[in-house]
Each structure stands twice: as structure tokens, then as C-alpha cells.
C-alpha positions as CSV (number, residue, x, y, z in Angstrom):
1,M,42.1,32.6,-69.7
2,V,40.1,30.2,-69.7
3,T,36.2,29.5,-67.7
4,S,33.8,27.4,-66.4
5,Q,31.9,28.2,-69.4
6,D,34.9,27.0,-72.3
7,V,35.1,23.7,-70.3
8,A,31.2,23.1,-70.7
9,R,30.9,23.8,-74.0
10,L,34.1,21.4,-74.4
11,A,32.2,19.0,-72.3
12,G,29.1,19.4,-73.8
13,V,27.2,20.2,-70.9
14,S,25.5,23.3,-69.0
15,Q,28.0,25.7,-66.7
16,A,25.8,24.4,-64.0
17,T,26.7,21.0,-64.5
18,V,30.7,22.2,-64.3
19,S,29.8,23.5,-61.1
20,R,28.2,20.7,-59.4
21,V,31.0,18.6,-60.5
22,L,33.6,21.0,-58.9
23,Q,31.3,20.8,-55.8
24,G,31.7,17.3,-55.6
25,S,28.1,16.7,-55.9
26,A,26.5,13.4,-56.0
27,R,23.9,14.7,-58.6
28,V,26.7,14.3,-61.2
29,S,26.9,10.7,-62.9
30,P,30.2,9.2,-63.2
31,E,30.1,9.3,-66.8
32,T,29.4,13.2,-67.0
33,R,31.9,13.8,-64.3
34,E,34.8,12.1,-66.0
35,R,33.6,13.7,-68.8
36,V,33.9,17.3,-67.9
37,L,37.0,16.3,-65.6
38,S,38.6,15.6,-69.2
39,A,37.1,18.7,-70.5
40,M,39.6,20.4,-67.6
41,K,42.4,19.1,-68.4
42,Q,42.1,18.9,-71.9
43,A,41.4,23.1,-71.6
44,G,44.2,23.4,-69.2
45,Y,41.3,25.1,-66.7
46,H,42.3,25.4,-63.0
47,P,39.7,26.4,-60.7
48,N,40.4,29.2,-58.3
49,A,40.1,27.6,-55.3
50,A,39.3,30.6,-53.0
51,A,36.5,31.8,-55.2
52,R,34.7,29.1,-55.2
53,A,35.0,28.8,-51.6
54,M,33.7,32.1,-51.2
55,R,30.8,31.9,-53.6
56,T,29.8,27.8,-52.7
57,R,30.5,28.7,-48.9
58,R,32.3,24.9,-49.0
59,A,36.1,24.1,-48.8
60,G,36.3,21.7,-51.7
61,T,38.0,19.5,-48.7
62,I,37.7,16.3,-47.0
63,G,39.6,15.5,-43.9
64,V,40.5,12.2,-43.3
65,V,41.9,11.1,-39.7
66,V,44.1,7.5,-40.4
67,A,45.9,5.4,-37.7
68,D,49.4,4.2,-38.2
69,I,50.5,5.1,-41.1
70,T,53.5,2.8,-41.3
71,N,51.0,-0.2,-41.2
72,P,50.6,-0.7,-45.1
73,F,47.1,-0.7,-45.6
74,Y,46.7,2.5,-44.5
75,P,48.4,3.8,-47.5
76,Q,46.5,1.4,-49.6
77,L,43.1,2.6,-48.5
78,L,44.1,6.1,-48.8
79,E,45.0,5.9,-52.0
80,A,41.8,4.6,-53.2
81,V,40.2,7.4,-51.1
82,S,42.0,9.6,-52.8
83,D,41.3,8.6,-56.0
84,E,37.9,8.5,-55.5
85,L,37.6,12.9,-54.3
86,G,40.2,13.6,-57.2
87,R,37.1,12.1,-59.3
88,A,34.7,14.3,-57.5
89,G,37.0,17.7,-57.5
90,Q,37.6,17.4,-53.8
91,R,40.9,17.4,-52.3
92,M,42.5,15.7,-49.1
93,T,43.6,16.9,-45.8
94,L,45.0,13.9,-43.3
95,W,45.1,13.9,-39.7
96,N,46.8,11.1,-37.5
97,A,44.7,9.8,-34.9
98,T,47.3,9.0,-32.4
99,G,47.7,12.1,-30.1
100,P,46.7,15.3,-30.2
101,S,46.6,15.9,-34.2
102,E,43.2,14.0,-33.9
103,A,41.4,17.2,-32.8
104,G,42.8,19.2,-35.4
105,A,40.5,16.8,-37.3
106,L,37.1,18.6,-35.5
107,E,38.9,22.4,-35.4
108,A,39.5,22.3,-38.8
109,I,35.6,21.6,-39.8
110,R,34.7,24.2,-37.4
111,E,36.8,26.7,-39.0
112,G,35.1,25.5,-42.3
113,A,38.8,24.4,-43.7
114,V,36.9,20.8,-44.4
115,D,33.4,20.0,-45.5
116,G,33.2,16.8,-43.9
117,L,35.2,14.1,-42.5
118,L,36.2,10.1,-42.8
119,F,37.4,8.5,-39.5
120,T,39.5,5.4,-41.2
121,T,40.5,4.5,-37.7
122,V,37.7,5.1,-34.3
123,T,36.8,4.2,-30.5
124,E,33.5,4.7,-28.9
125,M,36.1,6.8,-26.6
126,S,36.9,9.1,-29.6
127,K,36.2,12.6,-28.2
128,P,36.8,14.4,-31.8
129,L,33.9,12.1,-33.5
130,E,31.9,12.3,-30.6
131,E,31.5,16.2,-30.9
132,A,31.5,15.9,-34.5
133,L,28.1,14.1,-34.1
134,Q,26.3,16.2,-31.6
135,R,27.1,19.4,-33.8
136,N,25.6,17.3,-36.8
137,E,28.8,17.5,-38.3
138,P,29.2,15.4,-42.1
139,V,30.7,11.7,-40.4
140,V,31.3,9.1,-42.2
141,L,33.6,6.1,-40.8
142,L,35.4,3.7,-42.9
143,H,36.9,0.4,-42.5
144,R,36.0,0.7,-38.5
145,G,32.4,0.9,-37.4
146,L,30.7,1.4,-34.0
147,D,27.7,-0.9,-33.4
148,H,25.5,1.8,-31.2
149,I,26.7,5.0,-32.9
150,G,24.5,6.1,-35.4
151,C,26.3,7.6,-38.2
152,D,27.3,6.8,-42.1
153,Q,29.2,3.9,-41.3
154,V,31.1,1.7,-44.2
155,T,32.6,-1.8,-43.3
156,A,33.6,-5.1,-44.4
157,D,32.0,-8.0,-42.8
158,N,34.7,-8.9,-40.1
159,V,32.8,-11.5,-38.4
160,A,32.1,-13.5,-41.8
161,G,35.7,-13.0,-42.3
162,G,36.8,-14.5,-38.9
163,R,34.5,-17.5,-40.1
164,L,35.8,-18.1,-43.4
165,A,39.2,-18.4,-41.8
166,A,38.5,-20.8,-39.3
167,R,36.2,-23.1,-41.4
168,Y,39.6,-23.6,-43.6
169,L,41.5,-24.3,-41.3
170,V,39.4,-27.2,-40.0
171,R,38.6,-28.5,-42.9
172,A,42.3,-29.0,-43.9
173,G,42.6,-31.0,-40.7
174,H,44.5,-28.7,-38.2
175,E,43.0,-29.3,-34.7
176,R,45.8,-27.1,-32.8
177,I,45.1,-23.9,-34.3
178,G,47.1,-20.5,-32.8
179,F,45.4,-17.4,-33.0
180,L,47.5,-13.6,-33.3
181,R,44.9,-11.5,-31.7
182,G,44.9,-7.5,-32.7
183,P,43.8,-4.4,-30.1
184,Q,41.0,-4.8,-28.5
185,S,40.4,-1.3,-28.9
186,A,39.5,-1.7,-32.6
187,S,36.4,-3.3,-33.3
188,T,37.5,-5.3,-36.7
189,A,40.2,-6.9,-34.4
190,L,37.0,-7.8,-32.2
191,H,34.8,-8.7,-34.8
192,R,37.3,-10.9,-36.4
193,E,37.9,-12.6,-33.4
194,R,34.6,-13.3,-32.9
195,G,33.7,-14.7,-35.7
196,F,37.1,-16.9,-35.5
197,R,35.9,-18.2,-32.1
198,E,32.4,-19.0,-32.3
199,T,32.8,-21.0,-35.6
200,L,35.4,-23.0,-34.2
201,D,33.4,-23.7,-31.1
202,E,30.4,-24.3,-33.4
203,L,32.9,-27.0,-35.4
204,G,34.3,-28.8,-31.8
205,H,37.4,-26.9,-32.3
206,S,37.6,-24.3,-29.9
207,L,40.8,-22.2,-29.2
208,A,43.2,-23.3,-26.6
209,P,43.7,-20.2,-24.5
210,E,47.9,-21.5,-24.0
211,L,48.1,-21.2,-28.2
212,V,46.5,-17.3,-28.1
213,R,48.7,-14.3,-28.1
214,P,47.8,-10.8,-27.4
215,G,48.5,-8.1,-30.6
216,D,48.7,-4.7,-31.4
217,F,48.7,-4.8,-35.1
218,S,52.3,-4.9,-35.9
219,H,55.3,-6.7,-37.2
220,D,57.3,-6.8,-34.1
221,T,54.9,-7.9,-31.9
222,A,53.4,-10.7,-33.8
223,R,57.4,-11.8,-34.7
224,A,57.7,-12.5,-31.1
225,A,54.4,-14.1,-30.3
226,M,54.6,-16.6,-33.4
227,R,58.3,-17.7,-31.5
228,E,57.0,-18.1,-28.1
229,L,53.8,-19.9,-30.0
230,L,56.9,-22.2,-31.7
231,D,58.7,-22.7,-28.9
232,R,55.8,-25.0,-27.0
233,P,56.5,-28.5,-26.7
234,Q,53.1,-28.7,-28.5
235,P,53.1,-25.7,-31.2
236,P,50.1,-25.2,-33.4
237,S,50.1,-26.3,-37.2
238,A,48.4,-23.2,-38.6
239,V,47.8,-19.9,-37.0
240,F,45.2,-17.2,-37.8
241,C,46.4,-13.4,-37.5
242,A,44.0,-10.3,-36.8
243,N,45.4,-8.3,-39.7
244,D,48.2,-8.9,-42.7
245,L,51.1,-6.8,-40.9
246,T,50.4,-9.8,-38.4
247,A,50.8,-12.6,-40.4
248,L,53.6,-10.7,-42.0
249,G,55.3,-10.5,-38.5
250,A,54.1,-14.2,-37.7
251,V,56.1,-15.1,-40.6
252,D,59.0,-14.1,-40.1
253,G,59.0,-15.3,-36.4
254,A,58.6,-18.4,-37.6
255,I,61.4,-18.4,-40.6
256,S,64.1,-16.8,-37.3
257,L,63.6,-20.4,-35.8
258,G,64.3,-22.4,-39.0
259,V,60.0,-23.3,-39.5
260,R,58.8,-23.5,-42.3
261,V,55.8,-22.0,-43.9
262,P,53.3,-23.9,-44.6
263,E,55.6,-27.1,-44.5
264,D,55.7,-26.7,-40.8
265,V,53.1,-24.3,-40.1
266,W,50.5,-22.4,-41.8
267,V,49.8,-18.4,-41.5
268,V,46.2,-16.9,-42.7
269,G,46.4,-13.0,-42.1
270,Y,43.5,-10.5,-42.4
271,D,43.0,-7.6,-45.0
272,D,44.9,-8.5,-48.5
273,I,47.3,-6.1,-48.7
274,A,49.4,-5.7,-51.5
275,M,52.3,-6.9,-50.0
276,A,50.4,-10.3,-49.2
277,A,50.9,-11.0,-52.8
278,W,54.6,-10.7,-53.0
279,E,56.5,-13.9,-54.1
280,A,58.1,-14.0,-50.6
281,Y,55.6,-14.0,-48.5
282,G,52.2,-15.7,-50.8
283,L,49.8,-14.7,-47.7
284,T,46.8,-16.7,-47.5
285,T,44.6,-13.7,-46.8
286,V,41.0,-12.9,-46.3
287,R,40.4,-9.8,-49.0
288,Q,38.6,-6.5,-47.7
289,P,37.2,-4.8,-51.0
290,I,39.6,-1.9,-49.7
291,T,38.9,0.2,-53.1
292,D,35.2,-0.7,-53.2
293,M,34.6,0.7,-49.7
294,A,36.7,3.6,-50.2
295,R,34.1,4.5,-53.3
296,M,31.3,4.3,-51.4
297,A,32.4,6.4,-48.2
298,V,33.3,9.2,-50.3
299,R,30.2,9.1,-51.8
300,M,28.1,8.7,-49.2
301,L,30.4,11.4,-47.3
302,I,29.3,14.3,-50.4
303,E,25.8,13.1,-50.2
304,R,25.9,13.7,-46.1
305,I,27.6,17.8,-47.2
306,E,24.8,17.8,-49.3
307,D,21.9,16.6,-47.5
308,R,22.5,16.1,-43.4
309,T,19.0,15.3,-43.0
310,L,19.3,11.8,-44.3
311,P,19.1,9.3,-42.0
312,A,22.4,7.2,-40.9
313,R,23.5,4.4,-43.0
314,R,25.7,1.6,-43.0
315,R,27.2,-0.6,-46.1
316,E,29.3,-3.9,-45.2
317,F,31.0,-5.4,-47.8
318,P,31.5,-9.0,-47.8
319,A,34.8,-10.6,-47.2
320,E,36.6,-12.9,-49.3
321,L,39.3,-15.6,-48.9
322,V,42.1,-15.9,-50.7
323,I,44.4,-18.6,-50.8
324,R,48.2,-18.4,-51.6
325,R,51.5,-20.3,-51.1
326,S,51.5,-19.4,-47.0
327,T,49.1,-22.5,-46.7
328,A,50.4,-25.2,-49.8
329,H,47.9,-23.7,-52.5
330,T,45.4,-26.1,-50.6
331,P,41.7,-25.3,-51.5
332,A,38.7,-24.5,-49.4
333,S,36.6,-27.0,-49.2
């Protein structure tokens, strides 16, 4: 039977280092971690999870709370989280944030079934998050942050992203600009809208109320909203959407009316999910560095598990405008 000592010899490290890799310790360099994981694979070593949990008093599992899994953004985010957890020797358990499932995440951490929690969607009314923080459990917010909550958070600069979209459309000469909003309970939607509105105001192109429609980050709602906007006597010449799934719905809404994108109307999304680059859409969008955000969140959570006395940290990644066919490949000035 292959042991951790065999892995240590093969990797050229101490057995203690192998143990730290198995525990997901942040005190192991990425290069050493990769060497140990490679040695484990080469030797065919499979650690006994139950024995390790008894020895270390850790489950070796991270709980991840997600929102609407049908939104293509979340599978892409989860893939990046899963890859980073795998490199850290950790496993992942998922809970859906809708309905009673979210409370199961907190129950799992109380019972020691998971060592920490990643919330990829959260509101200030989230009871599981509130109780987890009161108990000083290891928690990191990923993607959606809360301004008044003192815990580790990893987000993109959504206000700046909204500003990028506004400047781009105004500088391209658009005056009647439409906006498909996101849910008002989501910090990401609120911050993107704030940056977009403020910049349009600064540039003298305030949003016309009749060109704004509520949304819920879904394709069908956006499709119907886009049809409403384009049916107006004076439709918008460009529409900014609070996320990419909304933008894809907007494009489909335009096509259903025989309105051409981008010849008749421009569409800009947000997130840069994989589908945005598909030739059928060629969606101009504001990119979030999803992989970098996921890696940072996992590392911060592992550090928090090892030391709960660390001060709360917040990392905000910059946004980037990615220009494609849905805005006629017109470069940003």
C-alpha cells in the first residue's frame, strides 16, 4: 500500500509538507503543491478521508452556496473554484441559495461536515450568512459583496464596469440608450447600474425612464423587455444589460422582431461568459476575471480556516471592456 511517506520521497519533500498539502494549507507554495500532487498521482496514492478527518479534525471539504445554476455564469465560476480547491487538496459540496437548501450549508458547518463556506450569491437578509458570521465560522463572499458586512470578500469593480459601458456608448455617438436592469436585491446589479447611471449623467446623457426595464438576470425576461423597448415609437439605438444572460435575451428579442444587431441596435452585456464569444452572438461585454477571482477566494478561505483571527479582507478586481460584433466591432475611443 502506498503511504504518504512514499509520496514525500517521490516529491522530494518532508512528510509534514505532504500533510499540509492534503489539508489545503496556505503555507505551501504553488510549485511545491503541484509537485506533491503530481507525486500522489504517479504513485497512485489515495488518502483515507475519514482517517485524515479524525487526525486533523478537518473535513477537507468546502461548502459553496450558488444561485441560479441555469445561469451560465455560475457553472463557469464553479469550474474555476473546483479547479483551485482540487489544487489545494480540497473537495466541494454545493448548496442552492434558493429555498431551504441554503440553510443546509450552515447546518453542515455546525456538524463539521465542511471546514468553510464560499457564498457566490448573498443578500443582507441572508440568515445563514448572518449566523455563520456570528459564530465566527470561516466565510468568504465571492462575486457578490456586501458593503456593511465585515468578512472576507472577493468581487469585481462593478461600479467601474458600469462606467466603462456608459462611456463607450456615449463616445460612439449614441443618444437614446436603453438599460435592462438586474434584480434589486443583488449587489452586482446595483453597483453596475450606479456606475452606468452616474457616468451617463456626467456626460449629459441621462437615462430616459421610458428606456429602462426591470429584470431578473434571466433570458426570457430580457427578451420580453427588449421587445417592449424596440416596439416604442422612438426605440433605443443601444442597450446596456446588467449581465450576459440578459444581453443574450435582448439579442434574441431583437431578432424576433427583425431588428438587426448591431446595424439597428447595439447590445452590451456584463460578465463575459463563454457563450458571449460564440459566433452566433459575438457579444460586446464587460469582463470579470472569473478565474482569478475564484482562485483568490479559495486561498483566502483556506487562510481563514487556518487562522480565524485574521482581519477582514476585501479584494476588488478591475473590469475590462471586451468589444465584439454586437457593437459592430467599434473600438473604444
